[in-house]
N, C-alpha and C positions, 0 to 999 in steps of 0.2 A: 320437534326439536327436544333434545335432551336438556334437562335443567342444568344450570351452571354447577350446582352442588354435586351432581352425579356425573358430570362430564369428566373425561380424562383431562388431566392437567399437565401441560407441557411448559417448560420454562426455557426461554432463549436467553443466554447470557451474552450480551453485547449487541448494541443497536446500530452497528455500522453497515458496511456494504452488504454483508451476508445476512446479518440479523434482521434488517428491515424486510428483505425478501422473505425470510422464513416466517416472520410475523404475519405478513400479508397472506402468503399461500396457505400456511397451516390453519390460520383462523378462518379460512373459507369453509372449513369443515365445522358445522354447527355443533357437532358432538365433541369438539376439542376446545378446551379453554386454554388460551395461550397468554403467558406473562412474559413480556419483553423487559429485560433489565439492562441498565447501563450505569456505569459509575460516574458519568459526567452529566452535564446539563442537558435540558430538553432543547429541541429545535422546533419552534412553534410557528405555524403558518401565520402570516401577517405580522410577525415579530422577529423576522430573521435579522441577525446582526448585519449591519451594512458591510462589514469586512467580509463576511461569508457570502453575501449576495453580490459583491462587487467583482470586478474582473481580475483583481490582483490576489493570487493565492498566498503571497507572502503576508499580506494584511490579514488574511483568514487565519494563517498559522499563529499570528500574534493576538488573535482574539482571546480574551481571558477565558480559561477553562476548556478551550477547545482542543488542547493537546496535553499529553503527559509530559509536562515541562521538566519533571525531575527524573525522567527515564534516560539513563546513560547506556552507552554501548561502546564496545571496543570493535573497531572495524577490521584491523589486521594485526599481525603479530607485533609489529613495532609501533603501533599507533596508541595514542592516549585515549582515555575515555572521553566521549563527547555526547552531547544531548542527541537523542534519537526521537524526532518529533512525530510520534504517532497520533492520529486523530483520536479524540475523546468526546463522549457525549452522543446524543441521538444524531444519527447521520454519519458518525465516525469519521474516517479519513475522507469520505466523499464530500464533506463540508469544508475541507482544508487543502485538498490536493490540487495539483496543477491542472486538473480536469482533462488530462490526456485520455482519449478514448481509443484504445487498441484492443483487438480481440486475441492476438497471438496466433501461433501456428496451429492449424488444424491437425497437421501431422504429429505434433507433439502430444496433443490430446489423444489421438489414436494410439500412439505408442504407450500411453498410460492404460489403454484398454477402454477409454471413454468413447464408445461408438455412438452415443446418443447426443453428442454435443450440438449438432445442428438443430435438433428439436429444442434443446435447452436455450440456444441462442434466439430461437424464434419467440421465446417467452420473455426475453429481457426487455424491461420497460425503461431503461436508461437511454435518453436520446443522445445523438452524436451529430454535431454540425461543425463544419469547417470554420476556423477563425476568419472573421471578415477581413478583407484586404485593407480596409481603412484603419483597422486597429493594430495592424502589424507594426512592430517597433523597428528601430534601426538595425538591430542584430538579425532579426527575422529577414529583413530585406537584403541585408548583405549576404546571408546564407543562401537565399533564393538565387541571387545573382552569381554566387561563387560556385554552386554545385547544382546542376540541373535536376538531380534526383530528389532535391528537397521538396517537401510538400507542405502546404498549409495544414496545420494540425487539426485533427478531429477532436472536438472538445465536448465534454458532457454538459451541454447547454441546450437551451431552447430559446430562440429569439434573443440570443445574446446573454441569457441569464443562466447561472449555474443551476443545475437540477441535481440535488442531493438524492441519496437513496431514500431518505425520509420523505422527501416530496414525491418521488416517483412511486414508492411502495407503501409507506406507512400512513401518510396523511389521508389518502383516499379511503382508508378502512378504519379510521379511529372511532367511528360510530358503532362498530361491531360490539355487541354486548359480551362476547366471549374473548375479547382482546383487552389486556391491561398493559399499559406502558408505564414503567417506573424508572425515571431518570434518577440520578444521584443515589444509586443503589449499588454499592460496591460489593462484589462477591468475595467472601473470604475463602470458603472451601465447600466442597460437595459433602453431602451427608450420605454415608454408605452403610448398608447392612449386608454383611457377607460380601457377595459380588454384585449386589444390585444398588444402584443409586436411587435414593428415595427422596431427595430434595437437596437443599443447600442452606448454608448459613451466610448471612450478610455480615459485613464488617461491623455493623452496629449491634450485632447480637441477634438480630431477627432470624428465625428459622422458617423456611417455606417448604411445604410438602410438594412433591411432584411425582407424576407417573413416568416422566421422561425429561431429561435435561439435555439441551443442545448447547454446547459451549462454542460461542462464535466471537470470542474476545480478541482474536488476532494471534499472529504467530509468536508473539512474545508473552502476552498475558494469558493466553489459553494454556500453554504448558506450565506457566507459573501456578495457575489455579489447580491444575491436575497434580502438580508436585506438592503443593501445600496440602492437598487432600490425601496424600499418601498412596496414590495409585502406583501399582508395580508393573504396569505394562512396559515392556522394553521399548526404548526408543523415544520416550517422551522428552522433548526439548532438544533432540539430536538432529543434525542435518540442517540447521538454520541457514538460510541463504538470503542473498540480496544481489542486486545488480551492481558490481563494482564499477566505480566511476572515477574520473580524474578531472576535477574542476580547474579550468583555465580562466583566470580573471582578466577581463579586458578593461583597460583604461581608455575610455572613449575620448576622441579629440574634442577640444574645447569647441562648444557650439553645437555638438551632436545632442539631440534631445533624446534622452532614454525613457521619458514618459513614466516616471516612477509610480504614478497612480494607475497606469494602464496594464494591459495584458502582459504578463511576464513571459509566457511561452505561447507563440503563435505559429511556429513552424517546427518540423522535425526532419531529420535526414537519417535514413536507414541504409547501411552499406554492408555487404558481405565482404569480409576480409579473410580469404581462405574459407575455412569451414565455420567461421564465427560471424555472428550478426552483431554489428555495432550500431549504436544510436548516437547521433550528435544532437544534443539538446541545447538550443540557444536560450539564454535568458536576457531579455532586453534591459533588465535592471535587477538589483539584488535587494530591493526593499527600500523603504523610506527611513534611512538612518543618516545621522550627520556624517558627512565625509564620503557618502556613497553616491553622490549625485552623478558622477561620471563613470560609475562601475557597472559592468555587465559580465556575463559568463558565456563560455562555450564549454559544454561538458560532454566529452566522449564517455560512453558507458558500454560495457560488455553485457549483451543481453542473453548470451548462451554460456554462462560460466561452467567450468568442469569441476571446480573444487568440491570436495565432499561436504563442505559446510561447517558451521560452528555449532554453538549450543546455547540453550537457555537453562540455567540452573537457578536456584534461589538461595538467598542469604539466610542468616539465622532468624530474621524477621519475616521471612517468606516473600521478600521482594525479589524481582528478577535480576539475575546477573547475566549480561548479554555479551556474547563474543561471537562475531560473525565469521572470524577466521577467513576473511576475504583473501584471495590471491595465494592461498596455501598450496595450490597446484601450479607447477611451473608453466603449464599450458595457458593458464589464465594470465600469468605475468606476461608471457609472450604476446597474448592476444590484446591485452590492454596497452602494452607498449606500441603495438601496431596501430591501435585506435588513437593513441595520443599523437603519433607521427602523422596519421591521416588528418587529425584535427588541426595540427600545426601547419600542414600543407594547405588546408582550406583557408586558414587564417592568413596565409601569405598571398592570397589572391587579391586582385585589385579592389574588389568591393569592400573587403575588410581593411585593406590599407587606407582606404578613403576615410574610414570612421574610427580606426583603432590606433591609438598612439603607442601603447605598450601592452605586452601580455605578461602577467605575473603568475607565479606558481605557489606563492605563499603570502602570508600577511606581513612578511618582513621586507618585501620589495624585491625578492629574487625574481629575475626575469626568465622567460622561457628559453633564452639563449643557454642557460645552464644545463639544459637537457640535451645538449649536442651529442653526448656519447651514451651508449646503452647502459653502462655501469651506473652513471648518475641518474638516468631515467628510471632504472629499476629500483635504486635506493629511494628515490622520491616516491615512487608508487607504493613501496612497502610501508613508508612512514606517513604518507599523506592521502592514500586512497580514500575516496569517499564512497557513497552509496546513493541509491535512489529512494530510500525509505520504502522498499518493497519487501519487507520481511516475509518469508514463506518457509514452508517445508519442515517445520519443527515437530510436527505430529503426522508424519507422512502416511498417506494411504498405502497399504501393503505392509506396513510395520505397526503403527499405532492404531490406525483405523482400518476396517475392512472395506470392501468395495461398496458397502451400503452406508459408509460414514460412521459405523458403530465402533466404539472403542473396544479393542480386543481384550477379552477377559472379563468384561463387565456388562451388565444388563442395565437398560434404562439410561444409557449415556451415548451421545453422539458428539462429533465435532464437525463444524462446517464453517471454515474460514480459510485464509491463505495457508494456514499451517498444514492442511491436509494435502497440498500439492506434492506429488512424488518428486518433482524438481521444480525449480522456479520457472514460470512461464517466460517466453521470450518477448514479453510485452509488459507495459505498465499494468499493475495487477488489479485495478479496480473493476474493469469489465470482466476479466476472467473469474474473479471470485463471485461476482454477481451471477455469471453463468453457472458456476459450481453450485451456488445456493438454489438456483432454479432446478438444476439437475437433482439435487437432494430431494426437493419437494416433488418432482416427477416420480422419483423412485419410491418415496414414502407413500405417495398416493397409490401407486401400483401395488404396494404391499398390504394395503388396508382394504 
């Protein structure tokens, strides 16, 4: 075994869904010393916060320090800036997401030129199990009754417990002498000599040497780091995508139990409307807040958007400015309009009539009846469109990185997170980015 002092040193920036995979697989090489950095808190075995370990992802999102609470984003041209709750800390978004376990379309990956995804999927260590029937909520049950294509959701759990990327990949290898994990270590910028990355600077002024840096900080913070570092590769921060969504708020009838401490998402409905894939995401409750005891959601989302995407830039302090430019393509407006009409039709069926007193489209009490004509529906979507918090494609492969994940124009620098997707996957992004990280490590092993 090569001594740590003479080993090659690789740094992974970001301990989320991809970073935990990278730390595990790369540190399996005893000749490689791996440092895993994250700007948020650690996630420690036997000391998992109850909110993270519980069934309700909305509680997890409210766990102190587990999201970038000050990250704002503009969703569409007429929309105001709103918080964009990305995961933070060891485990990243795998510790706070809704646990939906979808792989996405194999054809889409083939279209990207990823011919080895089946082997990469075979390596993925994130479990997937169907939500238990006993824990389904009122909205789940109504959707199952209203639409026969509805399925119990596969969730990233084992025996009913959330399994984060940290638990699946990082904790089993923490005893490796060539792996160091540093939480609460925010990266300011990369250190560059000519066209080679030689390390990085932390926000506290610390400088760390490296033979190679892999940035896995996510589709918003990865381009922000690269832009703060002064990289001149064309396309950094461009093409930012998400799944556009249109939340319909359900006021449940008096006496309907929405189980606010229970599973928020237990079923999913996927429907092709023309050439577009739509997902209906039911939420049995919207969190434990005063006045929300009878509120739930049904959210139609467009999983195959056509819009070219938005961008991530930085302000004078180097912090990200985020504009998704959702629905900038007329085809996406038409597709999401069709998705909303489909959702409203589902809501009109008897199983929902039994539990839903009213459907609202904003916090002012405007009811869904206001969407009766296409002009009003389109105006509502342009001003109120939401997202799935599935940021992707802001450092796309084929533009910013090559097919080996290396940043074009620089040596010693790679990217591996959702930012490298050539287009947004037609699925919730946690499992696809896990597969992408496994693919990175497969290809890296082949090259050494």
